[in-house]
C-alpha positions in Angstrom: 90.3 89.7 101.4 93.5 86.8 100.3 95.6 88.6 103.0 95.6 86.3 106.4 96.6 89.0 108.6 93.6 91.0 107.0 91.0 87.8 107.4 91.6 87.2 110.9 91.3 90.7 112.3 87.8 90.7 110.1 86.3 87.1 112.0 87.5 88.9 115.0 85.8 92.0 114.8 83.0 91.7 112.7 80.9 89.3 114.0 77.2 89.4 113.6 76.2 90.9 116.8 78.5 93.5 116.0 77.6 93.4 112.8 73.8 94.5 113.8 74.5 96.6 116.3 76.6 99.2 115.1 73.3 100.5 112.2 70.6 100.4 115.0 73.1 103.1 117.5 74.1 105.2 114.3 70.2 105.1 113.2 68.9 105.8 116.5 71.1 108.4 116.5 70.6 110.2 113.4 67.0 109.8 113.6 67.2 111.6 117.1 69.0 114.7 115.0 66.6 114.8 111.8 64.0 114.8 114.4 65.1 117.6 116.0 66.1 119.7 113.0 62.4 119.9 112.0 62.3 116.1 110.5 64.6 117.1 107.5 68.3 116.5 106.4 70.2 119.6 107.7 72.9 121.1 109.5 71.7 118.8 112.8 71.8 115.6 110.7 75.6 116.5 109.5 76.8 118.1 112.6 75.5 114.8 114.3 77.5 112.5 111.5 80.6 114.4 112.3 80.9 114.3 115.8 80.0 110.7 115.9 82.7 110.1 113.2 85.4 111.7 115.3 84.4 110.0 118.3 83.6 106.1 116.2 87.1 106.7 114.2 89.4 109.1 115.5 88.8 108.1 119.0 88.0 104.1 119.0 89.7 103.6 115.7 92.6 105.3 116.8 92.5 103.1 120.6 92.1 99.9 117.8 95.4 101.0 115.7 97.3 102.3 118.9 97.1 98.3 120.1 97.2 96.0 117.9 101.0 95.4 117.9 100.7 96.4 121.7 98.0 93.1 121.8 100.5 90.9 120.2 103.3 91.1 122.1 101.4 91.1 125.3 100.4 88.0 124.5 103.6 86.7 122.7 102.5 86.5 119.6 104.4 89.1 117.7 107.7 87.0 117.1 105.7 84.3 115.9 104.1 86.4 113.2 107.8 88.1 112.5 108.8 84.4 111.8 105.9 84.1 109.2 105.7 83.9 105.6 104.0 87.6 106.0 105.3 90.1 104.0 105.5 93.9 105.8 103.2 95.0 103.6 100.5 92.4 104.3 101.5 93.0 107.7 100.8 96.9 107.6 97.4 96.0 105.7 95.5 93.4 107.6 96.5 95.4 111.3 95.8 99.2 110.1 92.4 98.2 107.9 91.8 94.5 109.7 92.2 96.0 113.4 89.7 99.2 112.7 87.1 97.5 110.3 84.3 97.5 113.1 84.8 101.6 113.2 84.9 101.9 109.5 81.5 99.9 109.2 80.4 102.6 111.9 82.1 105.2 110.3 80.8 104.8 106.2 77.1 105.3 107.7 77.8 108.2 109.2 79.6 109.9 106.5 76.9 108.7 103.9 74.7 110.6 106.2 76.9 113.7 106.1 77.0 113.2 102.6 73.1 113.2 102.3 72.6 116.3 104.4 74.5 118.5 101.9 75.7 120.6 104.4 77.6 122.4 101.2 75.0 123.1 98.2 77.7 122.0 96.8 77.4 118.4 96.4 81.5 118.0 95.0 82.3 120.5 98.5 81.1 118.0 100.3 82.7 114.9 98.8 85.6 117.1 99.4 85.2 117.3 102.8 84.0 113.4 103.1 87.2 112.4 101.8 89.1 114.6 104.5 87.3 113.1 107.1 88.9 110.1 105.4 91.9 110.8 105.0 91.9 111.7 108.4 91.4 109.0 109.9 94.0 106.9 108.4 96.5 109.3 109.5 95.2 109.0 113.1 95.3 105.2 112.9 98.8 105.4 110.9 100.8 107.9 113.5 99.4 105.6 116.4 101.0 102.4 114.8 104.1 103.9 114.0 104.1 105.4 117.1 104.1 101.8 118.7 106.5 100.5 116.0 109.0 103.1 117.0 108.4 102.3 120.3 109.2 99.0 120.2 112.4 99.7 118.5 113.7 100.5 122.3 112.0 97.7 124.7 109.3 95.1 123.9 107.1 96.5 126.4 104.4 98.3 126.9 103.6 100.7 130.0 100.2 102.9 130.3 102.1 105.5 129.8 103.6 105.2 126.5 100.0 103.3 124.9 97.9 106.7 126.5 100.9 109.3 124.6 100.7 107.0 121.3 96.8 107.1 121.5 96.8 111.2 122.8 99.1 111.8 119.8 97.0 110.3 117.0 93.5 112.1 118.6 95.5 115.7 118.9 96.9 115.1 115.2 93.7 114.6 113.7 92.2 117.0 115.9 94.5 119.9 114.6 93.6 118.8 111.1 89.9 118.7 111.5 90.3 122.0 113.3 92.2 123.7 110.1 90.0 122.2 107.9 87.0 123.8 109.4 87.8 126.4 111.3 88.2 129.0 108.7 85.8 128.3 106.0 86.3 129.3 102.7 90.1 131.2 103.5 93.1 131.2 101.9 96.5 131.1 102.5 99.6 131.1 100.3 102.2 129.0 99.5 105.7 130.2 97.8 103.4 132.8 96.5 100.4 131.0 95.1 97.1 131.4 96.6 95.3 128.8 97.6 91.5 128.0 99.0 92.4 126.6 102.0 90.1 123.7 101.8 91.5 122.6 98.6 95.2 123.1 100.3 94.2 120.5 103.3 93.1 118.4 100.6 96.4 118.2 99.2 98.2 118.5 102.0 95.7 115.8 104.6 96.5 113.5 101.1 100.5 114.0 101.2 101.0 113.4 104.8 98.4 110.4 105.1 100.7 108.0 102.1 104.1 109.6 104.3 102.4 108.0 107.5 101.6 104.9 105.5 105.0 105.0 104.2 106.5 104.8 107.2 104.7 102.3 108.9 106.0 99.8 106.3 109.4 100.9 106.8 108.9 100.4 110.2 107.6 96.8 109.6 110.4 96.1 107.0 113.0 96.8 110.0 111.0 94.5 112.5 111.5 91.5 109.9 115.0 92.2 110.2 114.6 93.6 106.5 117.2 96.4 105.6 115.8 100.2 104.2 117.7 102.4 102.0 118.1 106.0 104.1 115.8 107.5 100.7 112.9 107.7 102.4 113.6 109.3 105.3 115.6 112.4 103.6 113.1 112.7 100.9 110.2 112.9 103.7 112.3 115.5 105.6 113.2 117.2 101.7 109.4 117.4 101.6 108.6 118.7 105.3 111.2 121.8 104.3 110.1 122.2 101.3 105.8 121.9 102.2 107.1 124.2 105.7 109.0 126.3 103.7 106.4 127.6 101.7 104.5 128.8 104.4 106.5 131.4 104.7 107.7 132.7 101.7 107.4 136.0 100.7 105.7 136.9 104.3 106.5 140.6 105.8 109.7 140.4 108.1 110.1 142.9 110.6 112.5 145.2 110.8 114.2 144.2 113.8 114.5 141.0 113.5 117.7 139.1 113.1 117.4 137.0 110.8 116.6 140.3 108.2 118.2 139.1 104.9 118.4 135.2 105.7 116.1 133.6 102.7 113.4 132.2 105.5 112.1 128.9 103.4 116.0 127.7 104.1 115.1 129.0 107.7 112.6 126.7 108.4 114.5 123.8 106.7 117.6 124.9 109.0 115.1 124.1 111.9 113.2 121.3 110.8 116.8 119.5 110.2 118.1 120.5 114.1 114.6 119.3 115.3 114.8 116.1 113.4 117.8 115.0 114.3 116.7 115.6 118.5 113.6 114.0 117.7 115.2 110.4 116.2 118.0 110.7 118.8 115.8 110.0 121.8 113.7 108.1 120.0 116.5 105.4 118.2 118.1 102.8 119.6 121.8 104.3 121.2 123.1 101.1 123.0 126.9 99.8 122.3 126.0 97.6 120.3 123.6 99.8 117.7 127.1 102.1 117.9 129.6 99.4 117.3 128.4 98.3 114.4 128.1 101.6 113.0 131.6 102.4 113.8 133.0 99.3 111.8 130.8 100.1 109.1 133.0 103.0 108.6 136.1 101.8 109.6 135.7 99.4 106.8 134.1 101.8 104.2 131.4 100.4 103.6 129.2 103.1 102.3 126.1 101.9 101.4 125.7 99.6 104.5 126.6 102.3 106.5 123.8 104.3 104.8 121.4 101.5 105.9 122.1 100.4 109.1 123.1 103.9 110.3 120.5 105.8 113.0 118.2 108.3 111.2 119.8 110.9 113.8 122.7 110.3 112.9 121.9 110.7 108.6 119.6 113.9 109.5 123.4 115.6 111.2 124.5 116.1 107.7 121.1 117.6 106.5 121.3 120.0 108.8 124.9 121.3 108.3 124.1 122.0 104.2 120.8 123.9 105.9 123.3 126.1 108.5 125.3 126.8 105.3 122.1 127.7 103.5 121.4 129.7 105.7 124.6 131.6 106.2 124.4 132.0 102.3 121.6 134.2 102.3 122.6 136.3 105.0 122.2 139.8 104.0 121.9 142.8 106.0 119.8 141.2 109.1 120.4 142.7 112.5 124.3 143.3 112.7 124.9 141.8 109.3 125.4 138.8 107.4 128.3 137.4 109.8 126.1 136.9 112.9 124.1 135.1 111.4 126.6 132.5 110.5 128.3 132.6 113.8 124.6 131.8 115.1 124.1 128.7 113.1 127.0 127.7 113.9 126.4 127.9 117.2 122.8 125.8 117.2 125.6 123.1 115.5 127.8 123.2 118.0 124.9 123.3 120.4 123.7 120.8 118.9 126.6 118.5 118.6 127.2 119.0 122.5 123.6 117.8 122.9 123.3 114.5 121.1 127.1 114.3 123.2 125.3 114.2 126.3 122.5 111.7 125.0 125.4 109.3 124.1 127.5 109.6 127.0 124.4 108.8 129.2 123.5 105.8 127.2 126.8 104.2 127.1 126.7 104.0 131.0 126.2 100.8 132.8 123.3 101.8 134.3 121.7 103.4 131.5 117.6 102.4 131.8 116.6 106.0 132.7 119.5 107.5 130.3 117.4 109.2 128.1 115.7 111.0 131.2 119.0 111.7 132.8 120.0 112.9 129.5 116.7 115.6 129.4 117.0 116.9 133.3 120.7 117.7 132.0 119.3 119.4 128.6 116.9 121.3 131.0 119.8 122.6 133.3 121.8 123.7 130.1 118.9 125.6 128.6 116.0 126.3 130.9 117.5 126.5 135.0 120.9 127.5 135.0 119.9 130.4 132.4 117.1 131.4 133.8 119.1 131.3 137.2 121.5 133.9 135.3 118.6 136.4 134.2 117.0 136.3 137.4 120.6 137.9 138.9 120.4 140.1 136.0 123.1 138.2 134.1 121.4 137.8 130.9 125.2 138.1 129.1 125.7 134.6 130.3 123.2 133.3 129.1 125.3 132.9 125.6 127.0 130.7 127.6 124.7 127.8 127.5 122.3 129.2 124.1 123.0 130.6 120.6 122.3 134.4 120.3 122.5 136.3 117.1 122.5 139.1 119.0 125.7 138.5 120.6 129.7 138.8 118.9 130.5 136.3 116.6 134.0 135.6 119.3 131.4 134.3 121.6 131.2 131.1 118.6 134.1 130.1 120.9 132.2 128.7 124.2 129.4 126.5 122.3 133.0 125.0 120.1 134.8 124.3 124.0 131.5 123.2 125.1 131.7 120.6 122.0 135.0 119.4 122.5 134.8 118.8 126.2 131.8 116.5 126.0 133.3 114.8 122.8 136.2 114.3 124.9 134.7 112.4 128.0 132.4 110.8 125.3 135.2 109.7 123.6 136.8 108.2 127.6 133.5 106.4 127.9 133.2 105.1 125.0 136.7 103.1 124.6 136.7 102.0 128.6 132.8 101.0 127.5 135.0 99.0 124.2 138.1 97.7 126.3 135.1 96.2 128.8 133.5 94.3 126.0 136.5 93.3 124.6 137.3 91.4 128.0 
């Protein structure tokens, strides 16, 4: 309550009329469900409470969280807050929980009704469900705020499609979590060979990813306040994700004709996650000339600590992908055509990835680069979709090895992605020198 940003949002959200209106609406809905269920607290009341919790917290609350920073930018008050004495955590807490305070006010009544209705004979299980619902709501709000902070890193304006996309992202992620929790009831799963009750596993999982989302919001808020972040949080999150997802595939049976028959599955999953994270961050982060020049100067000056702190996250993730590629190659056994084919495949993935990142940078270093990322997506769609599709239609499927990595082809074809990567790097180097010389003049 000593947080001025939190108090401000409470004053805006918790007006007397709204404080009276919310209980009246919720009690009316729950009373109707009570009458429908034969005048007893049972399944109908619990279902109504869950349904309206989703609408109020996940839909309405997520909309509130997604717009809290957007509204500050539109009203030209965000820069003033950035220059105030508020700390990053005060801004995170004040905006994440202050802007959604009214929705949590209503959600608290719905969760209490759900717990009292006792849909599960075990009160501990009902309480566990309440905790999962609360954490899912916080996670959805944090994800949308994370998306807003990532968006304003590149450009200080929002279009309607951006706001809608961020809102849908929060709602979809929360929906997936709740569907996983309620969908299989008392099912079980295996994680690194250990058996887990699905609901217990989901409780631990939702707790972990909610904490990671909050840490991500805090890190980006620090960056907004021109503070320097250590890369440790990002790398730790990637390692957590690799271990978490790897545990889900560990020990699973592999088909006899699988090209990665002898490869350690958790390592293979870690490799794919590192590659995907590098692509994702490359599209999200800034790639303008000044940002890249700063990184190059730090590398030339051998200021490694500052380089780690200021380097784009996609650049820090790429070496992790290389490390995981070595792990995949090292664990390759008697696969589709033996270990060497797997090693050639992961090397081809790295070469194609480097080529794609080079294309992305090449587009962003152009003079007219307002649609650079969209242009890069078009090029990649041609390379991975349209042209290989045409070759397949012409019954020339063997030539698709020129456009994507294939584990069922000879390792000698590794020269193809290598040459493509070198060609893109040559064009990128020429454009880089041209732009640097122009800035120097």
